[in-house]
N, C-alpha and C positions, 0 to 999 in steps of 0.2 A: 133075140135082139129085136127092137122095135123098128118099124118102117122108117121112123125118124132117123134113127142112128145108122140104119142100113143104107139108105137111099138119099133122104132129104139133106141130113148134115154133110155128108161128103160133097154134095152138089153146091151147097150154100158157102163152104169154106174155100171154094175156089175163087171167091169174089172178094173185093175190099170189104172189110168188117163193117164200116159204117154205112156204106152203100147198101149192102145186103140187109142191114138193120132197117133202114127206110123202106126198102122193097118188101120186106116181111110185114112191117106195120102197115103198108098200104093194103095188104090182104086182110090184115086183122080189122082194119077200120072199115073195109067194105062188108066183110062177112058179118061182123057184129051187129049191123043193122037188122038183120033178120032173125026173129025170134025162133024160127024153125031151126036155123043153123046153130044158134046158141044151145037150143034144147038137144040137138043131135050130139054136139061137142061134149055137153055135160053127161049125157048118157054114156058116151065112151070113156071119159076120164073122171068125172066126180064120183067120189066115194061118200055116200050118205050113211052115217052110222052115229047114234048118240055118244058113243065111247070116244069119238073124235072131238067132240065139242069141248071148248075151253072157255071158262068164264074169267076174264082178266080185265083189271081197271075198268069195271062196269059195262064191258062189251061181251057179247056172246059170240065167239068165233065158231063157225061150223066144223073147222078143223084147224090144226095148228101149223099148217104149211102156207106161208105167205110168199108174195113176190116182193124182193127187195127193190128199193128205190133205184133209179138209173135206167131202167129198161122202158117204163111208161112215164117218161120224164113230164110230157106235156098232157097227161090224162086223155090219151087218144083211144085206148083199147082196153080199159079196165073191164068193160062188160064181158067181152069175149074171153079175156084172161081169167075172170072169176068162173066162167062156164068150164074152163079147162081144169077146175079144180082146186085153184087157189082158195084158201080160207080167208084171205084178205090181200089187198093189192095196195102197195105204197107207191104214190105217184111223187114226181119231182126228182132231183131237188129243183123247187121253184124259187125264183127270185122276184122281187117287186117289178122290176123292169125287165123287158126282153133282153137277152144277150146271146151273142154268137158262140161264146166260148173261145177256146184256144184255136190256133191255126191247125189245119189238116196237113197231113194225116195224124190222127190222135187216138185211134183205136187199133189195137194189134193182138193177134192170137199167138199163143205159144201152144200149138195144137198137141205135140207130144206130151206136154205136162198138164193138159186140160186147164190152161190158164189164159187169162186176158190181161192185157195192160191198157189202161185208158188214161188220157189226160184231157178229157173232154172240157172241163172247166165250167161246169154248170151252165152249159148250153141250154136255153129253154125259151119258150114263147113269152114267158112272163106269167105272173099269177092271174092276171085278169082274163088271158086267153084260155087258160086251164079251166077257170070257173065257168065260161061259156059251155064247155064241153061237159063238165060235171052236172050242169043244170039239165043235161039231156040224158042223164043216166037212166038205164032201162031195167036194171036188175038191183037186188039188194046186197051185192057185194060190199064187204066192209072196206072202206077207203082210208088210208093213211096219207097225210100230207106232210112231206119232207120239205123243210123250208131252209133257205139259206140267204146270204147276202150277195149282192152285186159286186163284181169285181172292182168297180170304181169306188165302192163305198169304203171309206177308211175304217179300220178296226174301231176307233173311238166312237163311230156313228153305227156300228154294226147292229146294235139293238133296235134302232129305227127300222131297219130292213126286216128283222124278224117280226117286229110288231106289225108292220105292214102287211106281211104275208099271213100272219096269224088272224088279224082282223078280217082281211078279205076272204080267206078260206073257211073261216069258222062255221058258217052255215052249211058247208058243203062236204066237209070230211068228218070222220069219225074219231081220228085221233091225230096228233101232231108228232113230228120228230125234228128235233133241232139238230142241224147238220153243222157241226164245227170241226169236222174231221177229215174232210176231203183234202187230199194232198195237192189238188189241181188248181186251187185258187190261192194266190200269193198270200202268205201270212195268215191264212184262215185258221190253221192249227193253233195258233198263238191265243185264240179264243177258247181253247181248252184249259188254259191257265186259270187258277182259282178265282181271282177277282173279276176279270171280264166275263167269265162263265156264270158266276153268281148273278153279276148284273143283269145279263140277258135273261136268265131263267127266272129270277125274282120279278122282273118286269112282266114277262109273259104270265106268270102264275097270278100277279097282281091283276091283270086284265081278266084271266080265266076265271077268277073268283067272283067277279061282278057280272058274269054271264048268268042267264036264268039257269043253264045247266052247263057245268064246266065240262071240259073234255080233255082226256088224257094227254099229257105232254111227256114225251120221252126224249132221251138225249142219245145221239149216235156218236160213238167214240171210236178213236183209231186203235189199231192192234199194236201200234208202235210206241205206246207210252209205257212207263215203268211202274212198278208196284207203288212207289210213293205218290206218283200222279194218279193212280187208280185209287189209292186211299183217300186223296183230295176229292176225287169225283164221288166216291161213296158218301163222304161227309157232306159235300154240296147237295146231293140228292136228299140226304136226310133233313138238311137245313131248309132247302126249297120246296120239299115235298112234291116233286115231279113224280110222275107214274111209274117210270122205269127207264131202262137202258136198252139201246139196240147196239150189240156187240158182235161184230165190229165192221168197220169200213175197210177200204182197201189198204194195202200195206206199200210202203216205199221200198221195203227190203226185196231183194231178188233171190233170197235163199230158196233153195228147192227146185230151181230151174235147171234142166239137163242141157240146156244150150250153151254154146261157147260164150266166153266173155265179150267176144266181138259182135256175136249176133244180139246178145242182150243190150250192149251199148248203142247198137244201130237203132233199136227201138227207142232208147232214151228214157226220159222222165215219165212219171205217171204212176197211178196206183195199180197194183197187182191184185187181181182176184182169182179164184178158182183153187184147184187142188193144193198148190203150195202154201196157201194161206190157212188151210184147215186146222192144223195143230195150233198155230199161233192164236187163232181166233177161240178155239176151244179153251186154251189155257186162260185167256182173259175171262171167259165166262166162268170157268171153274173158280178162278181166284175172287171174283166179285161175289159169287154165290156163297162161297166159304166165308169171306170176310164180313159179309153182310148178314150172316146166319140165315140166308135164304129169304131175306125180307124184301130184296129188290127184285121186282119181276124183269126178266132179261129176255129180249128177242134175240136169238142166236143166229148169226149170219157170218158166212165166210168159209168157202171151200167145201160147201155140201154138194158133193158129186155123186153120192151113192146113198141108198137107204141107211147103210151102217154109219155114214157120216152125219146124217140127221139125228139117229138115235143117240150117237155120241154127244152131240150138242145138247140134247134133252137130259141125258143122263149127267152131264156136266152142271146142269142147273137151269138151262133155258126152259122158259115155259111155252114159247112158240119158236119157230124157226122161219127163216126166209132163204129163198134161193134166187140166184141170178145167173151166174156162169154155169151152174149145173143145168139150169134150164136151157141155156144156149147150147150146150153140148149134148144134152139127153132128151130135150123135148118134154112135153106135158106128162109122158109116161113116168117121169121121175116123181111128180106129185102124187100120181095114182099109187105108185109102188111104196112110197113112204107111208101114206095113209093105210094101205092094205096091211103094211108091216105092223103099224100101231093097232090095227084092229086085232090082228093075230096075236100080237104081244099081250093085249087086254084079256084074251081067252085063256092065256097061260099064267096069268097072275092069280 
């Protein structure tokens, strides 16, 4: 068992989840300034091996394990996170204007089930503040920009917010993820419906095509949509020619939790991530991969808590994977362990 799981995590979970997040990030932000620290962290955790490299939508990923959006919302710690072994780091969700998000408390742990419920509500400093930090990037870590709409923006004007974020972030990120699947912004998931989704993606692809060099645009989808809706999304991806799918976001379901109904209701609304989401997310990946004959690149995310969970996502059809809650519960050793397992697997093939 790693030092993180044995000592650090038991200490951290004694405190309010959001407060300890900010506390931890203050350490990340301080230490990432020092090249020597980044090198030392990389020496401990990063796995460098050609068999880990993945060439996908015009980008060369040093390994297939990325950080999902939501942890480094404001592009504050991507350099040190890259040193911890992530093959890519997804910042955001970013909105055009800064917003505080939903009222606190809004982040809760279900420790026994290795799960988290959040109803953050796209709290972020705004896209321009993130750009200021991206301009100071010290490493070559691949950065994804996860973009959304402000809470006050009505759905009929949502495309304006996505365009605003796309244009502002374009010089500073390597790929984009359109987030229409968070359960924590009112009516946001309605944008997954066929016509509004096509409208947003077509506008973004139109702008992308006139750039000197277009950048990959992916769509992040919810795990709670049915097969008919997934069929629509597969059709939309073929029509709009976006680069791929991130599957999946958090779930509004509470299936798989071992807590009492009263304990679950006390936490209230929000998106559930972690171990209970694993199978649901993997099933979405498997369905898309099979239905599209493997033609749609998929970034698999949702409930990856162990090495085996990551391998299941890849075997189901994901080309890359992302972790978030697994990183919270297991620390950077999980990234290292997944990559070591992939190196070992390549030897046996």
